[in-house]
N, C-alpha and C positions, 0 to 999 in steps of 0.2 A: 721621122721617116715613116712611110706607109707600112713597111714591113713590120715595124714595131707594133702598130695597131692591130695588124693581122695576128701577130704572135700573142698579143694580149687576149684577143678573142679566142684564139685557139687554146690558150692556157685554160680557159674555162671549159672548153670542150674536152680536152685531154684529161682534165682532173676527174671527169666522170668515166673516162674510157678504161681505166685500169692499166696495169703494167703489161707490156708486150714487147717482144723483141723487134717489132716492126715500127713502132712509134718513132717518129722523126726525132723527138727530143732524147730518145735513148740511143740512137745510132750515131749521131754526130755528123758523119760524112754521107754524101750522096752515094758513094760506092757501097758502103755498108747497108744503107737503106735499100738500095736496089737489089743487093745480094739477098737480104732478108725477105724481099718480096717473092723470090723464087720458092721459098718454103712456106709462105703464108700470104697468098694473094688476097684473101678476104680482108685481113687486117691492114695490109698495104693499101688496098682500094679504099677502105674506110678512112684511113689517114688522109689520102689524097682528096677524097670527097669532102671531109671536114675542113681541110685547108681551103679548097676552092669555094666551098659554100660560105665560109667565114669571109673570105676576101670579096666575094660577090655581094653578100648581104650587107657588108660595110661600105659598098659602093667603090671599092678600090680597083675592081676590074669590071669590065662590061662584056659579059658573054652574049653572043647572038641569041635572039629570042627563040630561034628554032633548034638550039643546041641543048640536048638533055644533059643532066648532070652525069649520067653514065658515060655519054660520049665525051664530055669535058674531062672526066677522070682518065679515060683512055688516051685522049690527046695529051694531057699533062704527063702521063706516064711515058708515052712515046717521046715527048720532048725531052724529058729528064734523061731517059735512056740514050737517045741519040746525041744530045749535047754533051752529056757526061762522057760518052765514048770518044767524042771529038776534042774535048777540052779538059785536060787533066786538072786545071785549077777549079773547075766546076765539080768534077768527079771526086776530088779529094777535099773539097770545101764543105762547109756547113749545109746540111740538107735543107734547113728552113730557107737559107739564102737561095738555094737552087730552086725550091718550090716557088718562092716569090718571083725569081727570074722567069720561070716557066709561065706562071699565070699572068704576070704583067706583060710578057712578050706576046702570049697567045691572045689575050683579051684586054688590050689597053682601052681606056675610056675616051678615045679620040672622037668617036661618033656615038654618043650616049643615046641618041634617038632610036637606034636599032638594038639597044641593049635591054637585058632583063635583069631583074633582081633575082637572086637565087631562090629557088623553090625546092624544098626537100622532097 
């Protein structure tokens, strides 16, 4: 599954990031992750950035060329918040699964000719 490859890539990123209440692997559910974002937006944003960057770098998602990583993180956060509020199974489910659902829904690779590889 593609999510497994993203998780493997993120494992290396998070190994260097240190412990924090906002890291997805520490919170388990989307609800807890989003709640922790209220207290520490920078760490939350960094987590979403790293996830999106890894998925894009590995060619698992295809972001539009004119979309900045900052805008992508904002769109991913909005998607997670909105879908989490509408669907309890997403909100109470694993945050990494929710992140994968967000990025793969927002930027599928159906039209790779208009896509970019992630740039930090």
